[in-house]
DRENKEDO-318869 format. One record per residue (C-alpha): x, y, z; residue number from 0. Coordinates in steps of 0.02 Angstrom, whole numbers. Each point is the difference from the previous one (the first is absolute). Example, Ala and Ser with C-alpha at 12.3 -4.5 7.8 and 13.67 -1.06 7.14 Angstrom:
<torkes>
> xx|yy|zz|timi
> 615|-225|390|0
> 69|172|-33|1
</torkes>
This chain:
<torkes>
> xx|yy|zz|timi
> 10257|12942|979|0
> -117|19|-168|1
> 179|0|-79|2
> 24|-164|53|3
> -176|-84|-53|4
> 19|-91|-150|5
> -96|42|-161|6
> -147|-158|23|7
> -47|77|176|8
> -8|166|-77|9
> -100|-48|-121|10
> -105|-74|95|11
> -19|166|127|12
> -31|100|-159|13
> -120|-123|-63|14
> -108|54|156|15
> 36|175|-9|16
> -111|139|-84|17
> 63|48|-179|18
> 27|175|19|19
> 118|-55|144|20
> 83|-120|-119|21
> 6|149|-123|22
> 95|85|153|23
> 112|-118|24|24
> 52|-41|-166|25
> 85|166|1|26
> 83|7|178|27
> 133|-114|-100|28
> 64|-126|-148|29
> -41|-143|101|30
> -169|31|27|31
> -50|97|-167|32
> 62|-196|-43|33
> -90|-96|116|34
> -167|105|-17|35
> -31|-49|-170|36
> -8|-200|32|37
> -121|-75|-81|38
> -59|-60|181|39
> -38|175|57|40
> -109|72|-114|41
> -93|-161|-16|42
> -40|2|172|43
> -64|199|-12|44
> -109|-67|-162|45
> -88|-118|109|46
> 12|137|175|47
> -75|141|-113|48
> -84|-49|-128|49
> -54|-190|19|50
> 67|-47|-161|51
> 133|-158|4|52
> 99|9|-139|53
> -84|-139|-119|54
> -150|104|-5|55
> 125|139|-98|56
> -39|9|-202|57
> 168|-63|-92|58
> 40|201|-39|59
> 9|46|185|60
> 66|-170|53|61
> 159|20|-103|62
> 38|179|72|63
> 20|-78|176|64
> -84|32|159|65
> 98|166|40|66
> -78|61|-172|67
> -153|-87|26|68
> -45|80|154|69
> 30|163|-56|70
> -121|-8|-147|71
> -118|-91|87|72
> 0|131|151|73
> 8|167|-120|74
> -140|-72|-95|75
> -114|-40|138|76
> 39|50|154|77
> -145|21|86|78
> -115|-168|-88|79
> 73|-156|36|80
> -14|-68|155|81
> -175|-80|1|82
> -117|-91|-118|83
> -43|95|-145|84
> -90|-163|-114|85
> -164|0|-27|86
> -137|-62|141|87
> -168|-78|-7|88
> -132|-2|110|89
> -157|-110|35|90
> -157|93|-26|91
> -89|57|198|92
> -91|-154|90|93
> 52|-133|-154|94
> 40|-97|185|95
> -141|-18|115|96
> 145|-67|130|97
> 187|-8|32|98
> 109|-89|-118|99
> 71|-163|28|100
> 89|-49|-125|101
> 44|48|-173|102
> 116|-59|-173|103
> 38|97|-145|104
> 30|-36|-184|105
> 40|132|-166|106
> -117|122|20|107
> -129|-59|140|108
> 5|-35|171|109
> -124|-149|93|110
> -43|26|182|111
> -90|-100|139|112
> -82|80|149|113
> -95|-18|148|114
> -181|8|-81|115
> 25|-177|-86|116
> 46|88|-176|117
> 135|-12|-132|118
> 36|155|-88|119
> 80|17|-160|120
> 50|184|-59|121
> 115|86|-160|122
> 88|160|-35|123
> 47|61|-190|124
> 182|-28|10|125
> 26|124|-136|126
> -69|134|126|127
> 134|79|68|128
> -103|119|110|129
> -47|-141|91|130
> -190|50|71|131
> -158|-140|58|132
> -1|-213|-44|133
> -134|-58|-66|134
> -94|-146|90|135
> -3|-143|-122|136
> -116|-123|98|137
> -36|-72|141|138
> 7|-188|64|139
> -132|-50|130|140
> 0|-177|87|141
> 74|-22|174|142
> -115|44|148|143
> 144|41|110|144
> 177|119|-37|145
> 123|-36|-105|146
> 170|-43|56|147
> 118|-46|-154|148
> -23|18|-190|149
> 121|-43|-139|150
> -10|57|-190|151
> 57|-133|-103|152
> 29|95|-160|153
> 66|-160|-108|154
> -155|-104|62|155
> -133|167|-21|156
> -65|-31|172|157
> -23|89|156|158
> -13|-113|160|159
> -30|56|177|160
> -10|-93|171|161
> -135|82|136|162
> -23|-20|192|163
> -183|-86|-59|164
> 154|-162|-38|165
> -47|-14|-188|166
> 124|59|-145|167
> -105|63|-168|168
> 89|-24|-169|169
> -56|164|-118|170
> 5|-5|-201|171
> 63|174|-18|172
> -42|-15|-197|173
> -171|-21|89|174
> -7|132|72|175
> 82|126|-110|176
> -180|-62|-110|177
> -115|54|128|178
> -43|-203|52|179
> -131|5|145|180
> 122|-128|79|181
> 171|-6|-45|182
> 20|-115|125|183
> 60|-177|-67|184
> 43|-86|150|185
> -38|3|194|186
> 95|-124|108|187
> -74|-3|177|188
> 170|-38|153|189
> 34|-58|142|190
> 31|191|93|191
> 47|191|-34|192
> 88|28|-142|193
> 164|100|61|194
> 116|-37|-152|195
> -7|-42|-192|196
> 168|-41|-119|197
> 31|-51|-166|198
> 132|-74|-110|199
> -89|79|-145|200
> 97|145|-70|201
> -90|136|136|202
> -51|189|-56|203
> 105|73|166|204
> 155|-118|-27|205
> 176|119|-29|206
> 60|-153|-121|207
> -184|-85|-81|208
> 104|-107|-84|209
> 72|-60|161|210
> -56|-193|-33|211
> 31|-84|-178|212
> -170|-141|21|213
> -179|97|35|214
> -90|-101|118|215
> -204|12|12|216
> 6|1|178|217
> 8|121|131|218
> 17|-43|224|219
> -99|75|130|220
> 61|28|169|221
> -136|-23|144|222
> -44|64|170|223
> 0|-192|50|224
> 180|-23|-48|225
> -47|-104|-151|226
> 48|45|-194|227
> -116|-55|-132|228
> 65|-24|-179|229
> -110|56|-140|230
> -15|-35|-173|231
> -60|176|-98|232
> -51|-88|-182|233
> -139|-87|91|234
> -32|97|144|235
> 26|-140|119|236
> 101|-57|158|237
> 108|-113|-59|238
> 73|-31|190|239
> -17|57|194|240
> 176|-52|45|241
> -37|7|180|242
> 58|110|145|243
> 156|88|-29|244
> 98|-69|156|245
> -181|-48|116|246
> -15|123|120|247
> 139|116|-52|248
> -127|145|-45|249
> -81|97|-147|250
> 103|-4|-162|251
> 88|180|-29|252
> 59|3|-142|253
> 21|-136|-158|254
> 113|10|-152|255
> 37|-155|-134|256
> 140|-38|-129|257
> 43|-150|-104|258
> 122|-114|39|259
> 45|-103|-161|260
> -179|-15|-71|261
> -88|-2|151|262
> -99|133|117|263
> 66|36|177|264
> -83|107|124|265
> 88|79|167|266
> -135|17|134|267
> 58|128|140|268
> -122|-24|146|269
> -46|137|160|270
> 79|-96|120|271
> 180|-17|-77|272
> -20|-124|-137|273
> 73|-26|-160|274
> -76|-155|-104|275
> 58|-52|-181|276
> -142|-111|-90|277
> 38|-96|-176|278
> -189|82|-67|279
> 12|-149|-119|280
> 18|-144|138|281
> -121|104|106|282
> 106|-28|153|283
> 122|101|96|284
> 187|-34|-37|285
> 48|44|166|286
> 7|158|112|287
> 110|97|130|288
> -35|110|133|289
> 67|156|-15|290
> -46|177|134|291
> -118|8|119|292
> -139|67|3|293
> -45|17|-190|294
> 71|-27|-183|295
> -62|175|-112|296
> 72|-43|-157|297
> 60|-148|-111|298
> 64|30|-196|299
> 93|-111|-110|300
> 169|53|-77|301
> 47|15|-180|302
> 96|-201|54|303
> -168|-85|40|304
> 79|-97|125|305
> 27|169|132|306
> -134|73|86|307
> 25|156|96|308
> -108|34|162|309
> -44|130|139|310
> -61|-10|161|311
> -75|126|126|312
> 166|-21|96|313
> 67|125|-119|314
> 104|-119|-87|315
> 22|-73|-192|316
> 81|-146|-46|317
> 29|-103|-151|318
> -19|-201|-15|319
> 27|-130|-112|320
> -161|-96|-15|321
> 83|-159|-38|322
> 92|-12|177|323
> -68|39|163|324
> 54|100|141|325
> 140|127|-15|326
> -30|155|-100|327
> 116|22|-146|328
> -5|191|79|329
> -100|120|127|330
> -21|192|-16|331
> -19|77|162|332
> 36|181|-14|333
> -171|24|43|334
> -70|43|176|335
> -182|-23|-15|336
> -134|-104|-95|337
> 38|-34|-186|338
> -175|60|-66|339
> 44|-39|-188|340
> 132|-62|-120|341
> 17|19|-209|342
> 114|-117|-99|343
> 64|85|-161|344
> 77|-153|-99|345
> 74|99|-140|346
> 126|106|123|347
> 26|-128|130|348
> -87|99|129|349
> -92|-22|154|350
> -100|152|66|351
> -74|-21|206|352
> -83|152|76|353
> -51|-22|196|354
> -83|92|116|355
> 168|99|59|356
> -19|105|-153|357
> 156|-62|-91|358
> -20|-80|-174|359
> 155|-106|-48|360
> 63|-77|-136|361
> 86|-144|-23|362
> 101|-95|-96|363
> -97|-172|-32|364
> 157|-114|-21|365
> 98|27|151|366
> -99|76|117|367
> 79|181|-2|368
> -64|170|35|369
> -2|100|-165|370
> -89|160|73|371
> -81|58|145|372
> -133|120|-49|373
> -56|103|135|374
> -175|83|-58|375
> -134|-27|109|376
> -49|44|171|377
> -137|-98|44|378
> 3|-178|-33|379
> 13|-84|-188|380
> -135|-67|-43|381
> 14|-68|-179|382
> 105|14|-145|383
> 9|-34|-183|384
> 152|-4|-129|385
> -15|-2|-191|386
> 151|4|-141|387
> 76|157|43|388
> -71|76|194|389
> -51|-79|151|390
> -132|81|100|391
> -36|-11|189|392
> -154|62|89|393
> -49|15|180|394
> -117|-14|137|395
> -40|215|-7|396
> -20|-15|-198|397
> 170|63|-57|398
> 53|-94|-151|399
> 205|51|-75|400
> 87|-82|-142|401
> 143|-57|6|402
> 136|-37|-138|403
> 40|-189|-10|404
> 167|7|-76|405
> 77|125|137|406
> -124|-14|137|407
> -22|190|-8|408
> -139|92|21|409
> -96|83|-141|410
> -152|62|44|411
> -145|-2|139|412
> -187|-11|-75|413
> -129|142|12|414
> -131|-39|116|415
> -138|84|-105|416
> -150|-62|46|417
> 33|-166|92|418
> -29|-4|190|419
> 124|-5|113|420
> 51|-186|56|421
> 43|-175|-50|422
> 31|-9|-171|423
> 11|-150|-140|424
> 109|1|-127|425
> 5|-98|-174|426
> 136|29|-157|427
> 2|-65|-159|428
> 129|76|-93|429
> 22|204|11|430
> -192|-7|69|431
> -38|25|171|432
> -190|-23|84|433
> 10|67|179|434
> -175|-41|111|435
> -43|67|155|436
> -167|-22|77|437
> -120|26|-120|438
> 91|77|-123|439
> 96|-60|-159|440
> 156|108|-104|441
> 109|-32|-123|442
> 182|68|-34|443
> 109|-36|-149|444
> 150|7|114|445
> 181|-34|-128|446
> -95|114|-129|447
> -49|127|135|448
> 207|9|92|449
> 68|82|-159|450
> -85|65|-126|451
> 99|135|-51|452
> 153|-81|-38|453
> -73|-54|-177|454
> 31|195|-29|455
> 118|55|-138|456
> 34|164|77|457
> 76|-101|178|458
> 120|-95|-132|459
> 61|181|-50|460
> 22|69|157|461
> 144|-115|24|462
> 145|78|70|463
> 151|-42|-149|464
> 114|-14|118|465
> 60|-42|187|466
> 45|192|20|467
> -177|70|-45|468
> -57|-161|131|469
> 19|89|145|470
> -163|43|113|471
> 14|179|97|472
> 84|-26|171|473
> -58|52|178|474
> 104|150|28|475
> 166|-55|100|476
> 109|75|124|477
> 142|68|-91|478
> 115|-29|180|479
> -43|-171|14|480
> 89|-138|-95|481
> -73|-116|-85|482
> 47|-132|148|483
> -83|109|117|484
> -162|18|-101|485
> -25|-172|-29|486
> 42|-38|186|487
> -148|113|34|488
> -111|-73|-138|489
> 4|-161|61|490
> 16|3|188|491
</torkes>
């Protein structure tokens, strides 16, 4: 019988119950009136009905408590809360001649690399709350084939691009802004097509741009033949070719860099399931370990730079200590298909994975425990990006969802607008999200767009003055039904 259920279980049931039905339950008995006023019930209702985590509430609203806040928000804008309402900008028509392959964003500008072998930078006026069309600042030409990877290294004032033409180019952005005829400061030929680029310079799109205390003038290119190249950004030269990342273990799929002590360390994941660690200054492989067949899809260093997170096509992610070979520290195996992308948010200690099974999973990076299963896609999850407050997932059909980083709750689905259906690429810096599909590019003010009305003084004035005034109008109930019979029918 429901009368025998403990309060904790009733709170859990009511947390998944629509607010009008919770109000009806609270009117049925003193016990349900007390349990139905629990903070967790209305915090869940705020997240479910208005996509509002408690920490997003302004101080006056938060002090009134979740139940009063729910009533105020519901009364204030009952039909306007779901969906994104922040400013959005789009690229000019025909700005890209072929599909955009890679992008990076910083401040109020975004850098794109396309299959037409050109880099482009777009900017927009952040003070314009209405959105509109972005301005094309400049086009960088020099590669002979499509651009596979691009980095915008704000701290060094340069962009780095890697191409199928087996070269890396370093671009002086100040010279490009000044209209220089050839802003390319260096073109570095390599042994094979460039597939990935990483750097331990503060990175424009990183959720924590001060993640590494040292600033080293280097970048790492992962090549199609399984080797990596260490590049000096300041002098524009190849420092060393570290050789094959495991010989016949296939093309480099992912690279990341960290600083252990004073030395940069490079983690390399290859097509055939090998993860190799390099001491970049010793120019040699420290050690490598075979993880899963057939391919490693992503490697990311932890905020503790002796740990690295690895994702694979087997649908499994794991964390390794680079000082010890063999068994992983923990294995994360909740996915049922290929893990296509993975991002790490150092400030929150969260690891986020997206899979072909349509799920996005938030993990505790320290323990490997599941924090939240995010089920909001009907197609392969293709790419992920994360900021300080939200993270974003895009799928193969072009749907882009915004999720709260702390709770994992769904916040919004981006309007597709002029973007074509199909796989998307994402880049994020602070609250600014850049999305590209095909030849089109769009930029959204994500965090500012989720809850703009919360700063309106009239909202705080609408908070009920007492718990009695915080009632939600209940749905009509059958007077012949006891509260126990009613709640049994509601749940089952």
